[in-house]
C-alpha positions as semicolon CSV with decimal commas, in nm:
position;residue;x (nm);y (nm);z (nm)
1;M;7,165;3,622;18,287
2;I;7,420;3,820;18,161
3;I;7,210;3,961;17,919
4;D;6,958;4,024;18,177
5;A;7,226;4,199;18,409
6;I;7,343;4,424;18,105
7;I;6,981;4,547;18,048
8;L;6,904;4,572;18,398
9;C;7,256;4,826;18,421
10;L;7,141;5,009;18,110
11;V;6,801;5,093;18,257
12;A;6,945;5,206;18,582
13;A;7,169;5,403;18,380
14;C;6,904;5,576;18,172
15;L;6,703;5,617;18,495
16;A;7,004;5,771;18,675
17;V;7,048;6,007;18,353
18;I;6,675;6,116;18,355
19;I;6,707;6,200;18,734
20;V;7,033;6,390;18,729
21;R;6,860;6,597;18,433
22;A;6,553;6,669;18,639
23;Y;6,789;6,772;18,962
24;R;6,977;6,995;18,722
25;F;6,667;7,174;18,581
26;T;6,653;7,448;18,751
27;P;6,515;7,782;18,695
28;K;6,671;8,028;18,472
29;E;6,752;8,382;18,533
30;Q;6,449;8,617;18,470
31;P;6,439;8,921;18,295
32;R;6,556;9,243;18,498
33;V;6,320;9,394;18,715
34;D;6,271;9,785;18,727
35;D;6,176;9,908;19,096
36;E;6,062;10,243;18,968
37;T;5,732;10,360;19,104
38;I;5,493;10,462;18,828
39;D;5,248;10,710;18,899
40;F;4,955;10,862;18,701
41;D;4,617;10,964;18,706
42;K;4,411;10,608;18,713
43;E;4,054;10,766;18,695
44;K;4,165;10,956;18,380
45;A;4,304;10,657;18,230
46;A;3,966;10,452;18,343
47;E;3,753;10,723;18,199
48;A;3,941;10,727;17,857
49;L;3,880;10,375;17,819
50;R;3,505;10,416;17,914
51;E;3,483;10,709;17,619
52;L;3,610;10,423;17,358
53;V;3,387;10,136;17,487
54;R;3,095;10,352;17,447
55;C;3,177;10,380;17,032
56;K;2,995;10,099;16,908
57;T;3,259;9,987;16,641
58;V;3,111;9,638;16,567
59;S;3,310;9,503;16,259
60;Y;3,120;9,255;16,010
61;R;3,245;9,051;15,726
62;D;2,944;9,207;15,540
63;A;3,068;9,568;15,566
64;S;2,715;9,690;15,487
65;L;2,615;9,597;15,861
66;E;2,909;9,805;16,010
67;D;2,794;10,169;16,156
68;D;3,057;10,370;15,988
69;A;2,937;10,677;16,227
70;E;3,046;10,483;16,533
71;F;3,414;10,429;16,410
72;E;3,436;10,792;16,313
73;K;3,320;10,891;16,663
74;L;3,588;10,717;16,800
75;I;3,860;10,878;16,580
76;S;3,707;11,201;16,652
77;L;3,748;11,164;17,023
78;L;4,120;11,091;17,031
79;P;4,237;11,449;17,013
80;T;4,031;11,525;17,317
81;L;4,108;11,216;17,506
82;F;4,471;11,226;17,432
83;P;4,577;11,582;17,336
84;H;4,956;11,565;17,440
85;V;4,962;11,261;17,165
86;H;4,800;11,483;16,883
87;A;4,990;11,769;16,992
88;T;5,333;11,598;16,954
89;C;5,291;11,300;16,700
90;D;5,243;11,264;16,336
91;F;4,898;11,135;16,277
92;E;4,798;10,949;15,951
93;C;4,461;10,758;15,853
94;L;4,525;10,465;15,609
95;P;4,280;10,269;15,387
96;D;4,054;10,013;15,581
97;R;4,074;10,200;15,899
98;G;4,436;10,188;15,979
99;L;4,546;10,449;16,194
100;L;4,926;10,539;16,224
101;Y;5,099;10,755;16,506
102;R;5,461;10,839;16,489
103;W;5,612;10,962;16,804
104;R;5,948;11,086;16,709
105;G;6,247;11,008;16,928
106;K;6,584;11,186;16,985
107;N;6,767;10,957;16,739
108;Q;6,702;10,789;16,428
109;G;6,754;10,389;16,548
110;A;6,507;10,093;16,484
111;P;6,149;10,222;16,600
112;A;5,911;10,029;16,811
113;V;5,565;9,953;16,695
114;L;5,301;9,893;16,921
115;M;4,948;9,774;16,822
116;A;4,586;9,725;16,892
117;H;4,259;9,703;16,722
118;Y;3,965;9,900;16,804
119;D;3,696;9,730;16,631
120;V;3,488;9,463;16,827
121;V;3,285;9,145;16,762
122;P;2,903;9,174;16,782
123;V;2,689;9,127;17,086
124;N;2,398;8,935;17,173
125;E;2,276;9,216;17,448
126;E;1,981;9,003;17,595
127;L;2,233;8,782;17,749
128;W;2,434;9,063;17,907
129;D;2,378;9,167;18,266
130;V;2,439;9,529;18,183
131;P;2,412;9,734;17,848
132;A;2,715;9,634;17,655
133;F;2,803;9,976;17,521
134;E;2,751;10,206;17,839
135;A;3,075;10,129;18,008
136;V;2,918;10,082;18,327
137;I;3,123;10,056;18,633
138;R;3,029;9,779;18,860
139;E;3,181;9,546;19,135
140;G;3,500;9,705;19,051
141;C;3,499;9,649;18,675
142;I;3,434;9,849;18,378
143;W;3,175;9,624;18,167
144;G;3,157;9,657;17,808
145;R;3,243;9,512;17,458
146;G;3,616;9,563;17,393
147;T;3,723;9,633;17,716
148;L;3,954;9,315;17,711
149;D;3,982;9,275;17,319
150;T;4,131;9,511;17,273
151;K;4,048;9,871;17,344
152;V;4,211;9,810;17,670
153;T;4,544;9,819;17,474
154;F;4,454;10,086;17,218
155;S;4,349;10,302;17,525
156;S;4,666;10,226;17,738
157;I;4,900;10,289;17,466
158;L;4,763;10,615;17,393
159;F;4,708;10,718;17,771
160;A;5,056;10,607;17,846
161;A;5,224;10,806;17,577
162;D;4,997;11,082;17,673
163;H;5,097;11,075;18,006
164;L;5,480;11,074;17,935
165;I;5,466;11,341;17,680
166;S;5,294;11,561;17,974
167;E;5,595;11,519;18,173
168;G;5,847;11,612;17,898
169;F;5,959;11,258;17,820
170;V;6,098;11,187;17,484
171;P;6,188;10,865;17,375
172;E;6,556;10,738;17,227
173;N;6,410;10,613;16,911
174;D;6,072;10,665;16,730
175;I;5,770;10,482;16,874
176;F;5,473;10,392;16,630
177;F;5,142;10,321;16,740
178;A;4,961;10,097;16,455
179;F;4,605;10,055;16,486
180;S;4,343;9,851;16,298
181;G;3,974;9,914;16,282
182;G;3,889;9,571;16,123
183;E;4,116;9,307;16,288
184;E;3,820;9,103;16,370
185;V;3,720;9,034;16,001
186;N;4,093;9,011;15,875
187;G;4,087;9,384;15,741
188;R;4,359;9,517;15,564
189;G;4,427;9,837;15,774
190;A;4,722;9,656;15,928
191;V;4,855;9,513;15,604
192;N;4,825;9,873;15,467
193;I;5,049;9,997;15,759
194;V;5,304;9,724;15,704
195;D;5,327;9,793;15,341
196;L;5,399;10,139;15,445
197;F;5,698;10,026;15,624
198;E;5,823;9,816;15,353
199;E;5,811;10,084;15,115
200;C;6,008;10,302;15,340
201;G;6,250;10,012;15,421
202;T;6,195;10,093;15,780
203;T;6,270;9,763;15,978
204;P;6,126;9,795;16,350
205;A;6,331;9,701;16,654
206;F;6,031;9,519;16,772
207;V;5,675;9,494;16,738
208;L;5,392;9,414;17,030
209;D;5,054;9,303;16,966
210;E;4,780;9,169;17,169
211;G;4,846;8,782;17,255
212;G;4,946;8,608;17,607
213;A;4,855;8,770;17,931
214;V;4,953;8,726;18,321
215;V;4,789;8,401;18,375
216;E;4,741;8,135;18,666
217;N;4,729;7,747;18,651
218;V;4,801;7,725;18,280
219;F;5,099;7,500;18,324
220;P;5,155;7,167;18,486
221;G;5,308;7,177;18,840
222;V;5,345;7,606;18,808
223;T;5,166;7,793;19,101
224;A;5,338;8,108;19,027
225;P;5,152;8,375;18,787
226;C;5,309;8,336;18,440
227;G;5,364;8,609;18,210
228;L;5,341;8,459;17,860
229;I;5,471;8,609;17,553
230;G;5,377;8,486;17,221
231;I;5,691;8,447;16,994
232;A;5,460;8,302;16,718
233;E;5,095;8,226;16,622
234;K;4,936;7,942;16,472
235;G;4,781;7,940;16,119
236;M;4,394;7,905;16,065
237;M;4,191;7,738;15,802
238;D;3,831;7,710;15,752
239;V;3,767;7,347;15,544
240;K;3,436;7,260;15,414
241;Y;3,370;6,898;15,368
242;T;3,058;6,828;15,079
243;V;2,895;6,495;14,972
244;H;2,641;6,484;14,687
245;S;2,388;6,226;14,636
246;Q;2,042;6,166;14,433
247;G;1,875;6,268;14,761
248;G;1,537;6,041;14,855
249;H;1,291;5,961;15,098
250;A;1,410;5,893;15,429
251;S;1,172;5,583;15,483
252;A;1,400;5,373;15,226
253;P;1,758;5,508;15,308
254;K;2,060;5,341;15,082
255;P;2,407;5,301;15,245
256;G;2,648;5,576;15,212
257;A;2,386;5,882;15,233
258;P;2,560;6,208;15,251
259;I;2,554;6,271;15,616
260;D;2,664;5,885;15,688
261;R;2,970;5,988;15,481
262;L;3,026;6,304;15,658
263;A;2,989;6,137;16,000
264;S;3,225;5,894;15,898
265;A;3,492;6,139;15,761
266;C;3,457;6,343;16,081
267;N;3,500;6,041;16,290
268;K;3,837;5,926;16,143
269;I;3,969;6,302;16,167
270;L;3,872;6,320;16,538
271;K;4,034;5,959;16,591
272;K;4,367;6,008;16,421
273;P;4,467;6,379;16,503
274;F;4,762;6,533;16,355
275;K;5,103;6,440;16,455
276;V;5,225;6,592;16,779
277;H;5,535;6,847;16,707
278;L;5,789;7,002;16,977
279;T;5,807;7,347;16,801
280;E;6,046;7,620;16,889
281;P;5,783;7,826;17,083
282;A;5,668;7,541;17,279
283;A;6,024;7,409;17,344
284;Q;6,121;7,744;17,476
285;M;5,785;7,766;17,714
286;F;5,879;7,416;17,855
287;D;6,225;7,507;17,909
288;T;6,129;7,813;18,093
289;L;5,831;7,676;18,291
290;G;5,922;7,347;18,353
291;R;6,220;7,429;18,553
292;H;5,952;7,572;18,811
293;S;5,716;7,291;18,820
294;S;5,698;6,980;19,058
295;F;5,987;6,738;19,045
296;L;5,750;6,491;18,854
297;Y;5,715;6,735;18,547
298;R;6,044;6,871;18,601
299;T;6,159;6,527;18,514
300;I;5,906;6,515;18,202
301;F;6,040;6,857;18,080
302;A;6,396;6,813;18,145
303;N;6,372;6,482;17,951
304;I;6,113;6,593;17,718
305;K;6,228;6,391;17,403
306;I;6,223;6,105;17,610
307;F;5,887;6,136;17,752
308;L;5,721;6,337;17,424
309;P;5,507;6,021;17,354
310;L;5,368;6,036;17,703
311;L;5,313;6,394;17,663
312;D;5,137;6,331;17,355
313;L;4,915;6,056;17,512
314;I;4,814;6,334;17,797
315;C;4,726;6,595;17,523
316;R;4,514;6,364;17,306
317;K;4,303;6,240;17,639
318;N;4,252;6,611;17,776
319;G;4,262;6,857;17,472
320;G;4,258;7,188;17,558
321;E;4,530;7,438;17,550
322;L;4,812;7,205;17,594
323;N;4,681;6,991;17,333
324;A;4,646;7,306;17,098
325;L;5,006;7,404;17,158
326;M;5,157;7,047;17,049
327;R;4,981;7,007;16,725
328;T;4,759;7,117;16,436
329;T;4,364;7,101;16,586
330;V;4,052;7,060;16,431
331;A;3,719;7,176;16,545
332;F;3,397;7,093;16,371
333;T;3,168;7,388;16,396
334;Q;2,907;7,395;16,129
335;A;2,681;7,155;15,940
336;K;2,425;7,164;15,676
337;G;2,182;6,904;15,549
338;S;1,842;6,863;15,423
339;A;1,557;7,118;15,474
340;A;1,321;6,840;15,612
341;S;1,361;6,562;15,853
342;N;1,213;6,312;15,631
343;V;1,419;6,387;15,297
344;I;1,789;6,255;15,258
345;P;1,944;6,551;15,140
346;P;2,097;6,587;14,783
347;E;2,379;6,779;14,944
348;A;2,514;6,780;15,281
349;S;2,829;6,971;15,426
350;L;3,047;7,019;15,742
351;V;3,300;7,302;15,827
352;S;3,593;7,252;16,040
353;N;3,780;7,530;16,184
354;I;4,178;7,406;16,201
355;R;4,454;7,574;16,369
356;L;4,799;7,498;16,223
357;S;5,107;7,434;16,392
358;P;5,421;7,630;16,301
359;A;5,529;7,231;16,169
360;D;5,234;7,220;15,916
361;D;5,114;7,443;15,647
362;M;4,777;7,449;15,433
363;E;4,896;7,228;15,171
364;V;5,012;6,953;15,417
365;V;4,676;6,979;15,623
366;L;4,453;6,925;15,314
367;D;4,671;6,630;15,224
368;Y;4,632;6,479;15,558
369;L;4,272;6,530;15,570
370;N;4,231;6,358;15,229
371;K;4,446;6,074;15,329
372;T;4,258;6,032;15,663
373;I;3,913;6,059;15,517
374;A;3,992;5,837;15,233
375;D;3,664;5,846;15,059
376;D;3,660;6,021;14,713
377;R;3,301;6,089;14,765
378;V;3,383;6,326;15,025
379;E;3,487;6,691;14,871
380;V;3,760;6,876;15,090
381;E;3,785;7,264;15,014
382;C;3,960;7,528;15,199
383;L;3,737;7,812;15,228
384;H;4,026;8,030;15,353
385;G;4,322;8,058;15,558
386;M;4,666;8,144;15,640
387;N;4,995;7,963;15,710
388;P;5,157;7,989;16,077
389;S;5,357;8,290;16,140
390;R;5,693;8,362;16,134
391;I;5,882;8,256;16,480
392;S;6,040;8,550;16,641
393;R;6,381;8,571;16,819
394;T;6,411;8,561;17,186
395;D;6,783;8,657;17,214
396;C;6,763;9,012;17,132
397;D;6,709;9,356;17,286
398;G;6,347;9,392;17,163
399;Y;6,237;9,068;17,346
400;E;6,429;9,206;17,642
401;K;6,247;9,530;17,664
402;V;5,920;9,357;17,654
403;S;6,016;9,076;17,907
404;S;6,148;9,321;18,148
405;A;5,843;9,534;18,146
406;V;5,642;9,253;18,225
407;A;5,845;9,130;18,498
408;S;5,868;9,512;18,629
409;T;5,483;9,541;18,624
410;W;5,363;9,201;18,752
411;K;5,655;9,153;19,002
412;G;5,699;8,765;19,087
413;C;5,573;8,658;18,768
414;I;5,770;8,398;18,557
415;V;5,796;8,569;18,230
416;A;5,803;8,290;17,913
417;P;5,767;8,280;17,536
418;Y;5,484;8,060;17,419
419;L;5,289;7,984;17,111
420;M;4,970;8,195;17,065
421;V;4,693;7,952;16,927
422;Q;4,467;8,263;16,803
423;C;4,535;8,495;16,530
424;S;4,599;8,831;16,513
425;D;4,725;9,120;16,292
426;S;5,086;9,116;16,427
427;R;5,128;8,798;16,151
428;H;5,158;9,074;15,876
429;W;5,497;9,207;16,031
430;G;5,674;8,867;15,985
431;R;5,738;8,951;15,641
432;I;5,979;9,254;15,756
433;S;6,075;9,138;16,122
434;D;6,155;8,863;16,332
435;R;6,092;9,029;16,650
436;V;5,718;9,035;16,663
437;Y;5,566;8,969;17,024
438;R;5,211;8,911;17,127
439;F;5,112;9,016;17,494
440;S;4,789;9,157;17,583
441;A;4,920;9,374;17,916
442;M;4,653;9,251;18,159
443;D;4,649;8,989;18,430
444;L;4,352;8,770;18,372
445;T;4,163;8,483;18,530
446;A;4,015;8,189;18,347
447;E;3,681;8,329;18,379
448;E;3,787;8,662;18,259
449;R;3,955;8,504;17,961
450;A;3,602;8,330;17,884
451;T;3,451;8,647;17,820
452;I;3,649;8,769;17,539
453;H;3,417;8,747;17,243
454;G;3,156;8,634;17,501
455;N;2,898;8,773;17,728
456;N;2,950;9,019;18,008
457;E;3,329;9,134;17,885
458;K;3,476;9,326;18,152
459;I;3,804;9,446;18,293
460;R;3,889;9,497;18,657
461;L;3,996;9,865;18,729
462;D;4,314;9,732;18,918
463;A;4,403;9,525;18,588
464;L;4,364;9,830;18,365
465;A;4,576;10,049;18,601
466;R;4,843;9,776;18,548
467;S;4,805;9,789;18,174
468;N;4,854;10,147;18,178
469;E;5,171;10,086;18,420
470;F;5,306;9,840;18,165
471;Y;5,285;10,052;17,844
472;I;5,482;10,352;18,042
473;R;5,750;10,136;18,179
474;L;5,787;9,961;17,824
475;M;5,810;10,333;17,614
476;K;6,037;10,457;17,863
477;K;6,288;10,185;17,750
478;C;6,236;10,269;17,382
């Protein structure tokens, strides 16, 4: 009886601590909000983006499929679309379609770097409701490939600078505009720009590239819009699994045929996902957004180390963005077998796309896959990949400037760090800076986000206006 009473008291004490923590888990102070009204020519900004969308700057891993004239056309338009930028800023074309502008400031402090890419992914126009490269305005939106990814930021950065220069504004320190024409195919344009900075010994005050956005209904129990700023991005690997055999006729199959072994390997990997990790970007996101959640979820996030196994179960069951935030994920995307339905293939293969948690690296992943499959007949090979990016600081002036510009442009949103599950050119800057941030200056619905790399990509005119406003606000802080 005494032992039971002690256990009961301990349980009650633990519950009390958990509940007290939840009650004390109140919202943190949000970034400073600037109430200045930003006025600019919204129609002119929209026309600039439309002109850029009309350039078919589609990049391919097979460069022979690219239309160099379309890339040259876009670059030739820039002096006309943004005349004040070209009259004021230094401009340099680097190898592999890197473009670099330098807007000289009053002082020689650490510069800001604003990034975007102007290449786009291919289009299946038969599945679009409007032509993909005519930049049609319909239903209050500009339709076209690149309107979201990322000609909108490319255009908004240059338009914001052009607007400010026309008003006589000069930044306190230099601002660089660093653009790549091959981001979608992991081109070296951005790498060449970082190389130049490294050779000159220039360390940026901060770097801002595509990434998070202002979104709703992305965090349990939070109803307010969230402005998510990526402070790191996951790594990426394409892994191939291959099994060889003597082949044979499908009428007399033997055990352990190539596709049988691959199916077993696939099943083992999916049934035994990578370990959950509470990495720094996820921890900071939970510590910020969790405080704005319902009491049930506040209880979980205020005591995250206690409830991590429960969160892991939720992630395993539901998958999706929360699961991707918490672990290395595996998605099987390609398969190859026999050329005929009645022939056992002499060789069969699967390919998976893996996104690496900051807690893992490529060597760890390959070792885990081999141990999980536990079949020497299955060859596991990394086709190509990259480790997770460096994790950036949030306790610095650079993050404060970006987060304040977000909070000032989308008033009422909750600004929070997060882990970007996609890859971007910004990862290259990690070798010279721990102040690299990822934010696509747009407010997007889930449906709009789904059109990125998909059909009927489009941006609302009001969202475009706020993108321009964001960059004007940010540049004024530099």
